[in-house]
Z-matrix of the N, CA and C atoms (Angstrom, degrees):
N
C 1 1.441
C 2 1.530 1 110.74
N 3 1.349 2 115.63 1 -36.05
C 4 1.465 3 120.58 2 179.69
C 5 1.535 4 110.27 3 -62.10
N 6 1.348 5 116.89 4 -40.03
C 7 1.465 6 121.01 5 178.55
C 8 1.523 7 111.28 6 -64.51
N 9 1.335 8 116.79 7 -34.87
C 10 1.461 9 120.62 8 178.26
C 11 1.529 10 110.74 9 -62.86
N 12 1.331 11 116.30 10 -45.33
C 13 1.467 12 120.11 11 -179.25
C 14 1.531 13 111.07 12 -67.42
N 15 1.334 14 116.84 13 -36.13
C 16 1.468 15 120.65 14 177.20
C 17 1.519 16 109.78 15 -64.90
N 18 1.328 17 116.04 16 -45.52
C 19 1.462 18 120.23 17 178.78
C 20 1.526 19 110.69 18 -63.73
N 21 1.348 20 116.25 19 -42.14
C 22 1.464 21 120.40 20 178.72
C 23 1.531 22 111.06 21 -61.48
N 24 1.328 23 116.23 22 -41.94
C 25 1.470 24 120.85 23 179.88
C 26 1.525 25 110.35 24 -64.68
N 27 1.321 26 117.54 25 -41.93
C 28 1.460 27 121.11 26 178.99
C 29 1.525 28 111.17 27 -64.79
N 30 1.322 29 117.56 28 -44.48
C 31 1.461 30 121.05 29 178.92
C 32 1.519 31 111.48 30 -64.31
N 33 1.306 32 117.22 31 -39.32
C 34 1.464 33 120.69 32 178.17
C 35 1.525 34 110.41 33 -64.39
N 36 1.329 35 116.57 34 -44.41
C 37 1.472 36 120.18 35 179.42
C 38 1.518 37 110.53 36 -64.11
N 39 1.336 38 117.46 37 -41.50
C 40 1.459 39 121.17 38 179.52
C 41 1.520 40 111.01 39 -63.65
N 42 1.339 41 116.79 40 -46.32
C 43 1.460 42 118.97 41 -177.72
C 44 1.516 43 111.05 42 -66.52
N 45 1.329 44 117.81 43 -34.33
C 46 1.469 45 120.47 44 177.77
C 47 1.519 46 110.48 45 -66.52
N 48 1.338 47 116.79 46 -42.97
C 49 1.474 48 118.97 47 179.80
C 50 1.525 49 110.50 48 -69.31
N 51 1.334 50 117.81 49 -34.51
C 52 1.462 51 121.13 50 177.20
C 53 1.527 52 110.22 51 -65.34
N 54 1.327 53 117.01 52 -44.13
C 55 1.467 54 121.13 53 178.45
C 56 1.521 55 110.41 54 -63.35
N 57 1.342 56 117.75 55 -39.37
C 58 1.465 57 121.56 56 178.42
C 59 1.525 58 109.77 57 -63.88
N 60 1.342 59 117.19 58 -42.58
C 61 1.469 60 120.97 59 -179.65
C 62 1.522 61 110.58 60 -63.24
N 63 1.338 62 116.87 61 -40.26
C 64 1.462 63 119.46 62 178.10
C 65 1.520 64 110.83 63 -65.74
N 66 1.321 65 117.43 64 -39.66
C 67 1.461 66 121.13 65 179.18
C 68 1.518 67 110.34 66 -64.88
N 69 1.321 68 117.09 67 -42.61
C 70 1.467 69 120.85 68 178.81
C 71 1.524 70 111.12 69 -64.51
N 72 1.346 71 116.80 70 -40.00
C 73 1.469 72 119.98 71 178.35
C 74 1.516 73 110.55 72 -64.25
N 75 1.327 74 117.01 73 -36.81
C 76 1.459 75 120.18 74 -179.84
C 77 1.524 76 111.33 75 -68.27
N 78 1.328 77 117.54 76 -26.89
C 79 1.463 78 121.52 77 -179.70
C 80 1.520 79 112.55 78 -76.00
N 81 1.343 80 117.29 79 -24.06
C 82 1.462 81 120.33 80 -179.10
C 83 1.514 82 109.61 81 -65.54
N 84 1.315 83 116.73 82 130.76
C 85 1.471 84 118.14 83 -179.50
C 86 1.528 85 110.74 84 -70.09
N 87 1.323 86 115.32 85 144.22
C 88 1.462 87 120.42 86 175.41
C 89 1.526 88 108.10 87 -68.70
N 90 1.318 89 115.45 88 155.20
C 91 1.457 90 119.80 89 178.38
C 92 1.525 91 108.15 90 -62.70
N 93 1.302 92 115.67 91 128.38
C 94 1.470 93 120.58 92 -179.14
C 95 1.523 94 108.85 93 -111.81
N 96 1.296 95 114.97 94 132.35
C 97 1.452 96 120.70 95 176.99
C 98 1.520 97 108.89 96 -114.29
N 99 1.308 98 115.51 97 152.11
C 100 1.462 99 120.80 98 177.49
C 101 1.525 100 111.18 99 -84.21
N 102 1.311 101 117.33 100 -25.98
C 103 1.459 102 121.86 101 -179.45
C 104 1.529 103 109.47 102 -70.55
N 105 1.329 104 117.93 103 124.71
C 106 1.466 105 119.81 104 -179.27
C 107 1.526 106 111.79 105 -79.22
N 108 1.334 107 115.64 106 154.88
C 109 1.465 108 120.14 107 173.40
C 110 1.524 109 107.96 108 -87.18
N 111 1.318 110 116.46 109 128.96
C 112 1.457 111 121.51 110 -179.12
C 113 1.527 112 110.87 111 -81.97
N 114 1.313 113 115.96 112 146.43
C 115 1.458 114 121.67 113 175.19
C 116 1.533 115 109.05 114 -82.24
N 117 1.309 116 116.28 115 168.96
C 118 1.465 117 120.99 116 176.91
C 119 1.524 118 110.02 117 -57.42
N 120 1.332 119 116.77 118 -45.30
C 121 1.472 120 120.54 119 -178.84
C 122 1.530 121 111.14 120 -63.05
N 123 1.323 122 117.34 121 -41.53
C 124 1.466 123 120.10 122 179.46
C 125 1.536 124 110.94 123 -65.32
N 126 1.316 125 116.99 124 -42.40
C 127 1.465 126 120.56 125 178.62
C 128 1.529 127 109.55 126 -61.19
N 129 1.319 128 116.81 127 -47.16
C 130 1.462 129 120.67 128 -179.86
C 131 1.528 130 111.35 129 -61.08
N 132 1.326 131 117.37 130 -39.02
C 133 1.472 132 120.74 131 177.67
C 134 1.529 133 110.55 132 -63.21
N 135 1.322 134 116.72 133 -43.41
C 136 1.463 135 119.30 134 179.54
C 137 1.526 136 111.40 135 -67.96
N 138 1.320 137 117.84 136 -39.08
C 139 1.464 138 120.35 137 180.00
C 140 1.524 139 111.41 138 -63.46
N 141 1.321 140 117.19 139 -26.31
C 142 1.469 141 121.33 140 177.11
C 143 1.527 142 111.47 141 -72.89
N 144 1.321 143 117.66 142 -12.74
C 145 1.473 144 122.95 143 179.30
C 146 1.532 145 108.96 144 -109.67
N 147 1.306 146 116.39 145 57.40
C 148 1.464 147 120.61 146 -173.19
C 149 1.533 148 113.76 147 -59.95
N 150 1.330 149 117.34 148 -22.27
C 151 1.462 150 119.56 149 178.89
C 152 1.529 151 112.39 150 -82.72
N 153 1.329 152 116.97 151 -5.84
C 154 1.460 153 120.69 152 -177.41
C 155 1.523 154 113.99 153 -116.04
N 156 1.327 155 117.13 154 -13.52
C 157 1.462 156 120.33 155 -172.29
C 158 1.526 157 111.28 156 -121.76
N 159 1.318 158 114.89 157 149.42
C 160 1.459 159 122.31 158 171.74
C 161 1.519 160 107.20 159 -121.31
N 162 1.316 161 116.80 160 123.23
C 163 1.450 162 121.50 161 174.13
C 164 1.520 163 106.23 162 -91.47
N 165 1.322 164 115.53 163 114.17
C 166 1.462 165 121.71 164 -178.34
C 167 1.520 166 108.55 165 -105.53
N 168 1.323 167 115.93 166 104.22
C 169 1.455 168 121.72 167 -179.59
C 170 1.519 169 107.73 168 -91.63
N 171 1.318 170 116.59 169 122.45
C 172 1.465 171 120.20 170 -172.97
C 173 1.533 172 112.84 171 -105.72
N 174 1.325 173 115.96 172 19.38
C 175 1.463 174 119.70 173 -178.28
C 176 1.522 175 112.73 174 -90.37
N 177 1.324 176 113.76 175 166.25
C 178 1.458 177 121.42 176 176.54
C 179 1.534 178 109.61 177 -73.08
N 180 1.333 179 118.01 178 156.36
C 181 1.465 180 120.69 179 179.23
C 182 1.535 181 113.86 180 -55.32
N 183 1.326 182 117.86 181 -39.23
C 184 1.467 183 119.26 182 179.59
C 185 1.530 184 111.43 183 -64.12
N 186 1.321 185 117.95 184 -31.74
C 187 1.466 186 120.90 185 176.98
C 188 1.530 187 110.46 186 -71.43
N 189 1.315 188 116.71 187 -37.82
C 190 1.465 189 120.12 188 177.67
C 191 1.525 190 110.70 189 -62.78
N 192 1.326 191 116.39 190 -41.31
C 193 1.465 192 120.28 191 179.59
C 194 1.524 193 110.37 192 -68.63
N 195 1.317 194 117.06 193 -41.91
C 196 1.464 195 121.10 194 -178.08
C 197 1.523 196 112.74 195 -69.21
N 198 1.340 197 116.90 196 -45.66
C 199 1.460 198 120.49 197 -171.08
C 200 1.525 199 114.82 198 -107.75
N 201 1.329 200 118.23 199 -13.85
C 202 1.458 201 120.86 200 -177.82
C 203 1.517 202 111.38 201 77.96
N 204 1.323 203 115.79 202 178.69
C 205 1.456 204 120.72 203 178.57
C 206 1.519 205 109.12 204 -151.49
N 207 1.301 206 115.13 205 -174.54
C 208 1.456 207 120.44 206 179.37
C 209 1.529 208 108.39 207 -76.32
N 210 1.337 209 118.23 208 158.95
C 211 1.463 210 122.04 209 -169.41
C 212 1.524 211 116.14 210 -50.04
N 213 1.299 212 118.63 211 -47.47
C 214 1.462 213 120.44 212 -179.76
C 215 1.514 214 106.71 213 -127.54
N 216 1.317 215 115.67 214 124.61
C 217 1.458 216 118.39 215 -177.36
C 218 1.516 217 109.78 216 -150.31
N 219 1.321 218 113.85 217 160.49
C 220 1.453 219 122.03 218 171.18
C 221 1.511 220 105.60 219 -105.28
N 222 1.323 221 117.29 220 130.48
C 223 1.458 222 120.54 221 179.85
C 224 1.520 223 109.84 222 -108.33
N 225 1.317 224 115.37 223 114.98
C 226 1.457 225 122.81 224 169.68
C 227 1.518 226 104.92 225 -132.00
N 228 1.315 227 117.04 226 118.76
C 229 1.452 228 119.85 227 -177.76
C 230 1.524 229 110.39 228 -62.07
N 231 1.310 230 115.78 229 146.92
C 232 1.463 231 121.55 230 -176.14
C 233 1.527 232 111.64 231 -53.74
N 234 1.325 233 117.35 232 -41.33
C 235 1.467 234 120.45 233 -178.34
C 236 1.526 235 112.27 234 -66.00
N 237 1.325 236 117.70 235 -20.43
C 238 1.464 237 122.01 236 -179.19
C 239 1.525 238 113.05 237 -104.93
N 240 1.307 239 117.27 238 2.87
C 241 1.456 240 120.81 239 -170.82
C 242 1.524 241 113.40 240 -60.45
N 243 1.304 242 117.50 241 -50.90
C 244 1.462 243 119.80 242 -174.02
C 245 1.530 244 112.48 243 -63.68
N 246 1.321 245 117.79 244 -34.80
C 247 1.466 246 118.76 245 -179.02
C 248 1.534 247 112.92 246 -82.22
N 249 1.341 248 117.64 247 -3.33
C 250 1.468 249 121.55 248 179.21
C 251 1.522 250 113.29 249 -118.73
N 252 1.313 251 117.74 250 23.00
C 253 1.467 252 121.45 251 -178.72
C 254 1.528 253 112.31 252 -60.21
N 255 1.305 254 117.61 253 -28.29
C 256 1.469 255 120.86 254 -178.06
C 257 1.530 256 112.21 255 -63.31
N 258 1.326 257 117.62 256 -21.42
C 259 1.464 258 121.25 257 -179.18
C 260 1.528 259 112.63 258 -86.74
N 261 1.311 260 117.39 259 -4.68
C 262 1.459 261 121.34 260 -176.61
C 263 1.526 262 108.83 261 -101.90
N 264 1.327 263 117.33 262 119.84
C 265 1.475 264 119.50 263 -178.30
C 266 1.528 265 111.68 264 -70.85
N 267 1.324 266 115.07 265 139.21
C 268 1.466 267 119.95 266 179.09
C 269 1.522 268 112.28 267 -89.44
N 270 1.336 269 117.30 268 -5.52
C 271 1.463 270 119.53 269 -177.86
C 272 1.530 271 112.76 270 -93.42
N 273 1.314 272 117.91 271 9.06
C 274 1.468 273 121.20 272 179.69
C 275 1.517 274 110.32 273 -122.31
N 276 1.322 275 115.25 274 152.44
C 277 1.451 276 121.05 275 170.62
C 278 1.525 277 106.78 276 -75.72
N 279 1.326 278 117.02 277 143.15
C 280 1.463 279 120.93 278 -173.34
C 281 1.522 280 110.88 279 -119.01
N 282 1.336 281 114.60 280 134.80
C 283 1.463 282 122.52 281 168.96
C 284 1.525 283 105.86 282 -111.01
N 285 1.319 284 117.34 283 122.07
C 286 1.459 285 120.34 284 176.19
C 287 1.524 286 108.42 285 -92.67
N 288 1.332 287 116.44 286 141.04
C 289 1.461 288 121.76 287 -173.75
C 290 1.520 289 111.23 288 -130.92
N 291 1.327 290 115.06 289 135.73
C 292 1.461 291 122.93 290 167.70
C 293 1.530 292 106.68 291 -141.22
N 294 1.318 293 119.07 292 -167.75
C 295 1.470 294 120.36 293 -177.10
C 296 1.529 295 112.39 294 -68.01
N 297 1.346 296 116.25 295 -50.39
C 298 1.464 297 121.10 296 -177.86
C 299 1.526 298 111.49 297 -124.79
N 300 1.305 299 117.90 298 18.15
C 301 1.464 300 126.48 299 174.75
C 302 1.523 301 114.37 300 79.68
N 303 1.316 302 120.03 301 -4.67
C 304 1.467 303 120.80 302 -179.67
C 305 1.525 304 112.81 303 -57.90
N 306 1.311 305 116.46 304 -56.58
C 307 1.473 306 120.30 305 177.95
C 308 1.517 307 110.68 306 -68.97
N 309 1.329 308 117.36 307 -29.89
C 310 1.464 309 121.19 308 179.76
C 311 1.528 310 110.99 309 -64.52
N 312 1.340 311 117.86 310 -37.40
C 313 1.464 312 120.54 311 175.97
C 314 1.529 313 110.13 312 -61.57
N 315 1.328 314 115.95 313 -48.35
C 316 1.467 315 120.37 314 -178.92
C 317 1.523 316 110.80 315 -62.30
N 318 1.324 317 117.24 316 -41.68
C 319 1.470 318 121.06 317 178.45
C 320 1.526 319 110.39 318 -64.55
N 321 1.326 320 116.86 319 -41.23
C 322 1.461 321 120.61 320 178.44
C 323 1.513 322 112.03 321 -60.89
N 324 1.321 323 116.54 322 -43.46
C 325 1.460 324 120.20 323 178.57
C 326 1.528 325 111.19 324 -64.88
N 327 1.327 326 116.98 325 -40.75
C 328 1.465 327 120.49 326 178.23
C 329 1.524 328 110.62 327 -62.09
N 330 1.328 329 116.59 328 -48.00
C 331 1.466 330 120.35 329 -179.10
C 332 1.529 331 111.46 330 -63.74
N 333 1.321 332 117.11 331 -40.94
C 334 1.460 333 120.46 332 177.84
C 335 1.527 334 110.41 333 -60.10
N 336 1.320 335 116.56 334 -41.24
C 337 1.471 336 120.22 335 179.75
C 338 1.522 337 112.11 336 -66.07
N 339 1.330 338 117.06 337 -19.14
C 340 1.472 339 122.12 338 179.74
C 341 1.527 340 111.98 339 -98.62
N 342 1.336 341 117.03 340 7.08
C 343 1.464 342 120.43 341 175.25
C 344 1.514 343 116.11 342 95.21
N 345 1.328 344 118.55 343 9.07
C 346 1.457 345 121.78 344 178.19
C 347 1.520 346 109.64 345 -86.36
N 348 1.334 347 115.90 346 153.92
C 349 1.465 348 121.28 347 179.81
C 350 1.529 349 108.63 348 -96.54
N 351 1.327 350 115.91 349 95.07
C 352 1.459 351 122.06 350 179.81
C 353 1.517 352 108.07 351 -95.26
N 354 1.341 353 116.40 352 122.02
C 355 1.466 354 120.05 353 -179.62
C 356 1.520 355 112.00 354 -89.11
N 357 1.318 356 116.90 355 -19.80
C 358 1.452 357 118.85 356 177.42
C 359 1.517 358 113.01 357 164.36
N 360 1.329 359 113.80 358 175.98
C 361 1.459 360 122.10 359 -180.00
C 362 1.524 361 109.03 360 -114.18
N 363 1.323 362 115.27 361 152.77
C 364 1.464 363 120.74 362 178.43
C 365 1.521 364 109.72 363 -140.20
N 366 1.308 365 115.18 364 144.82
C 367 1.457 366 121.89 365 170.10
C 368 1.514 367 107.05 366 -104.70
N 369 1.315 368 117.94 367 120.99
C 370 1.472 369 119.01 368 -177.03
C 371 1.522 370 111.26 369 -62.14
N 372 1.334 371 117.32 370 -36.97
C 373 1.464 372 119.19 371 178.05
C 374 1.528 373 110.65 372 -70.01
N 375 1.325 374 117.38 373 -40.42
C 376 1.466 375 120.94 374 177.03
C 377 1.524 376 109.88 375 -59.40
N 378 1.329 377 114.98 376 -45.76
C 379 1.462 378 121.39 377 -179.10
C 380 1.529 379 110.27 378 -56.68
N 381 1.323 380 117.28 379 -48.35
C 382 1.472 381 121.06 380 -179.51
C 383 1.523 382 111.59 381 -65.54
N 384 1.335 383 116.77 382 -42.34
C 385 1.463 384 120.46 383 -179.41
C 386 1.526 385 111.62 384 -63.74
N 387 1.337 386 116.82 385 -26.76
C 388 1.461 387 121.08 386 -179.50
C 389 1.533 388 112.00 387 -93.31
N 390 1.337 389 116.71 388 10.76
C 391 1.457 390 120.77 389 174.11
C 392 1.512 391 115.97 390 100.65
N 393 1.323 392 117.89 391 2.37
C 394 1.462 393 120.26 392 178.36
C 395 1.516 394 111.97 393 -66.49
N 396 1.331 395 116.16 394 144.46
C 397 1.470 396 120.78 395 -174.38
C 398 1.529 397 113.84 396 -115.88
N 399 1.330 398 118.40 397 -1.09
C 400 1.459 399 119.64 398 -171.04
C 401 1.530 400 114.95 399 -86.89
N 402 1.321 401 118.73 400 -4.53
C 403 1.462 402 119.89 401 -179.84
C 404 1.519 403 109.27 402 -72.66
N 405 1.314 404 115.44 403 129.56
C 406 1.455 405 122.66 404 -179.94
C 407 1.521 406 108.84 405 -106.28
N 408 1.307 407 116.45 406 129.83
C 409 1.458 408 121.02 407 177.35
C 410 1.520 409 108.70 408 -80.39
N 411 1.285 410 115.29 409 138.29
C 412 1.457 411 121.77 410 -177.83
C 413 1.527 412 108.01 411 -99.87
N 414 1.303 413 115.97 412 128.43
C 415 1.451 414 120.58 413 -179.66
C 416 1.522 415 109.92 414 -79.47
N 417 1.313 416 115.06 415 129.38
C 418 1.452 417 120.96 416 176.60
C 419 1.531 418 108.09 417 -69.54
N 420 1.328 419 117.77 418 131.73
C 421 1.459 420 118.78 419 -178.89
C 422 1.519 421 111.36 420 -63.47
N 423 1.323 422 115.31 421 145.12
C 424 1.458 423 120.93 422 177.57
C 425 1.519 424 109.11 423 -68.58
N 426 1.314 425 116.57 424 145.97
C 427 1.472 426 118.84 425 179.03
C 428 1.521 427 110.20 426 -64.00
N 429 1.306 428 114.98 427 144.07
C 430 1.455 429 119.70 428 178.15
C 431 1.532 430 109.33 429 -73.85
N 432 1.324 431 116.63 430 139.11
C 433 1.465 432 118.16 431 179.21
C 434 1.526 433 110.24 432 -67.52
N 435 1.304 434 113.59 433 145.68
C 436 1.451 435 119.52 434 179.42
C 437 1.527 436 108.02 435 -81.28
N 438 1.304 437 115.84 436 128.08
C 439 1.466 438 120.94 437 179.85
C 440 1.529 439 109.36 438 -73.02
N 441 1.309 440 115.33 439 134.38
C 442 1.453 441 119.08 440 176.69
C 443 1.526 442 108.12 441 -110.62
N 444 1.276 443 114.30 442 147.37
C 445 1.478 444 118.38 443 178.64
C 446 1.526 445 108.47 444 -115.40
N 447 1.306 446 115.79 445 144.90
C 448 1.464 447 121.63 446 177.70
C 449 1.516 448 108.60 447 -88.08
N 450 1.354 449 115.82 448 137.93
C 451 1.478 450 118.26 449 179.93
C 452 1.487 451 114.64 450 -70.25
């Protein structure tokens, strides 16, 4: 019986600390970005102004092949963004793009802090799921044939 009460006390203490940890986690504020998420209609409006906008896709090449991107874009991976700012024109409005806009928000905030005009962030998958039609799938290049030599 003594072991039962010891086990009960341990389980009660564990569940109380687990509940406290969940409550504390719920109190932590979610990451807030200043860059707004663009709607499908807003993205389509900006894409119609190709001479005024730059679509900056910050995903890895494998993500571009898997998920596609908007018709014309500049690709600089998020991890390389700060060291490649010189390649990004300051005279255009910028839409930052990732799969679900998470990295795009962070990239938008970084660019805004550096003096760029970021109009918003977009997730290419979000855009498609919400009915957007402008995402273009990128064809993976065919493997190069292996050269054979005759003996």
